[in-house]
N, C-alpha and C positions, 0 to 999 in steps of 0.2 A: 331592456337588456342593452349594454353598450355595445355598440356595432358601428362599422364603418363601411360606406359603399363606394366603390371605386368604379367610375365608369370611363373606359378607355378604348383606344383602338389598338388592333393588332399591328404587328410589324408591317405587314402588308395586308390592309383591309380588303375584304372581298368587296366586288364592284357593286353588290347589292346594298352595302353600307358604307360605301367610300366616304360619305359626308356624315356619318353618324357613328355612335359607339358599337364597338363589335364585341366588348368583353365587360361584363359586370362582375365586380368582386365585392362580396361583403365579409367582413371579418368581425369576430366577436370573441371576447375573453370571458363572457358570462357575466352575471350580476355580483357573485360572491367574491368579497375581497381575497386577494392572494397575499401570500407571505413572501417576504424578502428571503431568498434562498431556498424556496420550494418550486420545483417545476410545475408548470400548469399548462393545460391545452389551450390552443386558439383554434378556432373553427373558421376556415375560409371556404366560402361558397363561390364557385366560378361559373358563370353562365355565357355561353356563346350565343350572341343574339343574331349571328349571320347564318347564311344558308351554305357556308363552306367550312371546311375543318379549319380550327385554329391549332397550329403545331407549334411545338418547342415553346410551351408557355412557362415562363420563368418569372420569379419575383424576388424582390430583395426588401429590407427593412431600412428605413432612414430614421434616425432619431431626431426629434423635434425639441423636446424639453423634459425636465424632471428625472426621474431615475432611467438608469440605462436597461434597455431590454436586450437580452441574449437569446437569440433563436438557437436552441440545441438540435432541432431536427426539423427540416423544412419538408418532409414527407415528400419527397421528389421535385419540389418545387424551387429548390436553391439554385443559384447562378451556376454552381459547379457540377450541378446534377443534370439528369437527361431531360428534365422538362416534362410536360404532360401535353397530350392532344385532346382538344374538346371537339366532339362531333357537332356538325350544324344543330343549333337550337338546343344543345345539351346543357344540363346543369350538373355539376359535380361537386361534393364537398370533400374538403381535405382537412386533417387535424395535424397541426404543427405544435411542437414543444417548445417552449419558452421558460426563462427564469430571470429574475431580477436578483443580482448578486449584493447589491448594496442600495441603501436609501440615498437618494441625491436631491433633496429640496423638492420632493413632490412626486406623484404617480407618473408613471410613463406615458408620454405622448409620443406615439410612432406614426410613421407615414409607411404604408405597403406600396411598393412601386413595381412597376415592369417597366418593359423598354418600350414605353408610350408616353403621351404628353400629360395624362392626367394621372392623379393618385389619390388615394383613400387614407384617411387618418382612423387612428385606433387609440382609445384611452383604456389603460388597464387599470381596474380597481385594485389599489394595494394598500394594506394597512400600514399606517405611518408608525415605525418603531420608536419614533422620538416623543410620541404622545400615548402610545398604547403600550401597556406593559401587563405582564402576567407572571404565572408560576409554572413550574414543571416539578415533578416529583417521580419517585420510582423506588425500586429495590434491587440491591446487588444479592443475587443468590447463587450458592453452589449447587448445581443440578446433580445431587448425589446419585439418584436413581435414574438420571437421563431421560425423564418423561417429558421435557420441555416446558414444565410448569413449576411455579413457586409453591413448594410445599412447606409446611410448618417446620421450623427448625433449620431450614436451608439458608437463612439470611446470613451474610458475611458482614459482622461488625468492623468498623474500621477501614472497610474499602473505601477509595476515594472515586467518586463519579466526577466526571469533568465535560464540559460543553466547548465545542468549536464551532467555527462558522460566524464567529462575531467580528465586527470591525475594531474591537478593542485589542490591543496587543497582549492583555493579561489575560490568562486562562482562568475561566470560572470553574471552581471546585466546590464540592460538598462532601463531607464524610459521613458515611453511613452509620447509623445508630446501632444499639445493641441487637436490633432485629433485622439489620441490613437495610433499613429505609433512608431515603435521603430527600431534601427538598431544596430547589432553587427558588427565590423570589425576586420580585421586581426585575423581571427580565425584559427587555425590549422585545415587541413582537416580531418574530421571524422564526424560520426553521434553523435549528441547531442540531449538529451531530452531536451524540452522546455516547460515552463509553466509560470504562473504569480502568484505573491503574494508580499505584501498583497493587497487586492482589497478594493477600497473605496465604501463606502455606503451600506456594506452588500452583494455585488454580491460575487457569489461562482463560481469556475472554472466548466467548463464541465467535465464529466466523461471520454470523449475521449483523450488518451495519443497522444500527438504531439510530432514530431521529426523535426530536421533541419539537412539535409544532406549536409555538406560544402564540395565541391570537388574543390574548386578554380575557378569555373565558375563565370561570371559576368552577371546578378547581384547577383546571388546565391538564395537560397531558400526564399520564402516569406511565412510565417506561420501565418494564422489567429487564434488567441487565443479567443475562444468563451467563454463568461462567462455569467451566468444566474441569476436571481433572486433566493433566496433560496425557496425550496419548502414549508418551515414553513410558508410563506406568502400565500400560497393556503390552506395548510392542517394543521388542528390544531388537535393535539392529547393529550388526557388526559388519566389518569388511577388511579384506587384505588384498594387496598386490601379489602376484606371483614372484616379484624380486624386489630388492631394495635399491639397485642402481640399474639405469636405462641410459641408451643413447637418444638423441633426437630422432623421431620417427619410428622408433620401436613399438611394436604392438605390446599392450599391457593387458595382461589377464586379470580381471577383478572378480573376486568372490564375495557376494553378499549373503549373510544369513540373518534370516528374520525369524523371530520367535514370539507368538502370542502367548503371553503369560497370564492373560485374564481368564476369567470363567464364561466369557462369551465370544462368540465368532465375530471376526472382523471382515468387514465387506469393502471393497473398493479401495484397497490400499494402493496407493501410486506414489512415485518417486519424481523428485525435482532436483536437478543439479545445476552447479554454476549459476547461482542466482544473481551474481554480480558481474557476470560476463568477463572474466579475467583471462588474459592472454596466456598464463601459465597453468591453466586448468586443463586436465585431460581431455583429449578431443574425442568425438565419437559418441558421447552418451546419448545424444538424441535418437540415435538408432536402437537404443535399448527398448524396444517396442513391448516387451512383455512386462516391463515394471514401470517405464516413464510414460507420463500422460501424453496421449489419452489412454494409454494401457493402463490396466490394473489387474489386482489378483485379489483373492480371498484366503484368509488364514483362520482355520478352526481353532477353537479353544485349546491351548495346550500344544498346539503343533508347531513345527518348524520347517521352514522351506529354504531352500539355497538357490541362488540364482548366480551363474557365471557369464560374465559379459567381457567385451574386449574394447579397448580404445587405442589412442596413438599419442605418443609423447610430443607435445607441441615444441615448436622451435624456440619460442620464448623462454623456454625452461633453462637455457644456457645463462640468462641474465642473472638468475638467483640460484643456480646450481640445483634446481629441483622442480618439481612439478607436483600439482596435488588433485585430490579428488574431494569435492564436497557435495554430499547429497543428503536430502531429507526425506523421510517417508511419512506421509499423511493420509487422512481419509478424504475422499472427494468432497464430502459436505462437512468435514470438521473444521476446527479452528487451525490457523497457520502455525501459532505458537505452540510449544510444547511437543512438537513431533520429534521423534529419535532421529539422530543424525550420525552420518558416517564421515569422518575426515581422514583422508590418507595422504601421505607425503612419501616421495621416493627422490633419490638423488640423480643427477646428471652430471658429468664431468665438467668442470669450469675452474677457471683460476681462483685462488684463495683470495680472501680480503680481510679487512678489519672492521671491527665494530666496538661501539662503546656509548655510554650515555648516563643518564641520571635516573636514580630509584628514589622515590619519595612517598610520603602519606599524604594525600590530598585532603587534608581536613576540612577545608572549606568548599570543596567539590567543585573549583573553578578551573581544574585542568591546567594549572600553573603551578610552578615550583616557587611557593613563598618562602619566606624566612621561618626557620624552624621545622620546615617539612622534609628536607633531604634525609634519607635514611643512611647514617654514617657509620663507618667502622664495622661493617657487616659483611659476612661471606657471601658472595654471589656466584652462581654457577650457569654457565651457557650449556643449555640442553638440546641434543640433536632431537628434533621432532620426528625423524624417521625410525631411529632405533632406540631413542631414550638414553644414549650414552652422554656423559658429560665431557664436552669438546674443551672446555676452559674454565678456569676459576680466577676469582679476583675478590679483593676487599674494597668495598666503597670508601672514599676518601671523605674529608671533612664537609665537602659540598655534596655528598651523595654521588659523585661520579664514579663510573666504573669503566675501566679500559680492560679488553680481553685481548688486544694485540691481533695478530694475524692468525686466522682459522680458516679452515676449508668453507668453500662456498656451500650454502644450503639454508634451510630453515631452522630456526632455533626458538626455544623459550628461554627466558630469563628467570632464574629461580633465586629468590632471596630467602636466606636462613631466617625462619621464625615469622615470615610475612606470606601473604597469599595476594594474587592479583586482584585489584579493586574493580577490574571489569572482568570479562569472560576468561581473558587470557592476557599474556604478556609476552607477545611474539615478536621476533625481529628476523630479518633476512640478511645474509651476507653474500655479496657478489657484485656484479656490475649493473644491477637494477638502478632505477631512477633514484629511488630512495635509499638504496642500501648503504651508502657512504655517509649518511646524515647521522649525527647524533640523535638518541631518542631519549624521552622522558616517560617513564613507566610508573603509573600509580599503584601502590599496595595498601592492604590493610591487615590487621591483625586477625 
């Protein structure tokens, strides 16, 4: 077994051992080779050789050579932690957790140090990914019966599995065959994260993180990638404000209506709001403890429940003439994608502003308006996101540019005749906000 012994004196050595070692440390990462990217335990055994307690015992790691070791959890022995106390003559073992994130010309050689004169060295056995290669395989399956297992006929052909965690800038991908199976070959030995996207027909990935530990063995790891139907097919969510216009500081009443349209009961439904921490989001939602995590509720098959909450209009709403509420409803143990969402907007009085930009079809998906991509000579509408009314109309010019002139402050969508947004939406804001007066470029597709 690879181990190191550190013999050292405490910060203030007890008199009985003033001229000898007071603390013995052994460190071992075991005999089995570790993988780049996979956390592993290191066992530290500490012995107090004195007849007095050793207090505030702390350690740190010093890199000597080879690949760098990153300590993820010191188990109470870290320099910023409380430290430990060793009774006279006592021996205690601690498990710390470490990981090597990348290979750097050899296995890690480390020195475990304390606030003493001597230190002990540790060599971690680590597979060399430059000389050891292997394969990984798996299946992408749509768990239609939600039994957590791959059953016949559940494979999703054409789904793309991909690996991350590599030092290469290029993503490693494999396309599933007719039965949903995929194979990666000649992979450098290490731990890889593995997932799938995009998925056909609206399937969404399971929330469980999957890994492929490639160690050169044959046939290598086989990873089932479970995907599910979106929760939005089972749970419908709507919402409304009690008014369309408010002043800063006003109380807003929000009504949510949740309906379970599936044949089975739903348990542990919980809401999350303001995922991006915006200044102009409705305030007060964390106090909705009946629906917001850690709060949760159940909904029987075919049943509807209504929740009424209150919030406060934020001061930042005056910059864009509006504020909004964005919440999603999911299951505690379900995937984050595919959850039903509620997005609401309301007006706040603010000075009018101007808005304009370019509409284009992004044929090469580079998010740049290239020659031949502007949508020209086409009717374009500026649609109020609060009430759906058309605030202004225009026709795009030969460069695809649209100018709506002066319009009321607020949130808008840009609707192009005969086209639909290439992204989830094509939204702009009018007002005095940081980006409100900047020209926009919005991609569309047929």
